Every structure is written in structure tokens, then in C-alpha cells.
N, C-alpha and C positions, 0 to 999 in steps of 0.2 A: 518562540513558544511562550506560553503563559507560566508564570511562577506562582505557586501557591505556598504561602508561608506556613510555618508550624502552627501558628495560632489560629489558622483558618480551620474551623471544625465542620465545614460544609460536607455533607454526605455525598458520596459519589453518585448516588441515585438522583441527586438534585442537579448534577452537572448538565450542561447542554450536551447535545449529541457530539458536537465538534470537540468539546473538552474531554468527553469520554473517549473519543477516538485518539486524541493526543495522549491520554493516560495509557491506553492500551498499547499504542506504539512504543511509548517510553518503556513500559514493562517488557515488551518483546525484545527491544534492543538491549536493555540493561541486563537481561538474563545471560547475555554473552554466549548464546547458543550458536553452533555452526550452521544450523538450518532454521530459517524463519518462515513461518506460514502466516501470510497476511491476507485477510479477507477484506477486500475493498478498502485498502489503507488510506485512500484519499477522500473517502466519503465524509461529507459535512465539514471539510477543512476550508478555511479562507484561503485566498490566493497566495498570500505570503507563506503561510504554513504549508500549503501544498508544495510550493517550490522548495521550502526548507526540507521537507520530508523526502522529496525526490533526490536532493543533494545527499542527505544522510544515507539513503538506500544506495546511491552510487558509491559512496565511501565504503559501506559495508560490502558491496560487491567487489570493490577493489581489494578489500582485505581477505577475499576468498570465501565469503559467506554465501551459502546457497539460499535463495529466496524463492518461495512459491507464492505467487500473489494472484488474486482474482481482481478483475476490474471490468467495468462496462465502458471504460474510456480507452479506446484503442491507442490513442496517442501516448498515454502513459505506458501501456504495455510495450509499444514499439520503442520508446525511449529507454526503457529499463531492462527489457528482457533479451536474453540470448536466444531463447526458444519460446514460441507461443503455441500453446495447445488450445484446441477448441472442443468444447463439449456441445455436440450438435445432435439433437434428436436421440440422445442416449449413447452416442458414439464419441469416443475420444480420438482426436486426430490432430495432425500437424498440417497447417496450411501455409503457403507462401505469403509473403507480405502483400503481394498483388492480389492474391485470392481473398485474403482477409478483407482488404479494402473493398473489393468488388462485392463480397457477400454481406458484410456487416456494417459498412458505413453508409449513412443516409444519403 
């Protein structure tokens, strides 16, 4: 991840989308909450940071943290989630892995 020194006075509004995403993730993790709600946590991240974040989320999961996350990337959901819910046409439901792949993968 990127380090920003104390002397850097760049305003957050001027950060790239990826940097804002990293900052938001750091804030969520550093708060030390038992439940994390992450909306598209991998959006705009480079490949290395994407993998770093996945590993951090796995560690948090092993520590007993509960995470609710949204993603358009089924592979991330499958790799990280114990249960996957789908909001489809206004209805919330649980689908099997096979049904998810059949319905939502290209």
C-alpha cells in the first residue's frame, strides 16, 4: 500500500479513486469494529493491492470479524464469503454456487 508522509498536504478530494479506496479501507479496518460493511472494496485497486486487501480480509475473517461486502466480481465473493446473497429484481435470496455461476457469469 502507499505511504503518505505527514508533510504531504494533498487534500483527499484530489486523490485518485484507487487511493481514496485504500484510505476508506484503512479507516474501516483501523476502527477495530467487529462488523465491517464494505461496498465494492476492490474497486479501482491495482492487482497487487487487490491481492493484499484479499489477504487482509482473510486475516480479519480468521479473527472472527463479520464482513458484509458487495461486489460485481463473483470470484472475490466466492473466495471470501461463507454465504452469498443475491438481490435480484428487488428480492433477497441465497443461491447455490452452481446457480450463481449459471445465472450471473458471462
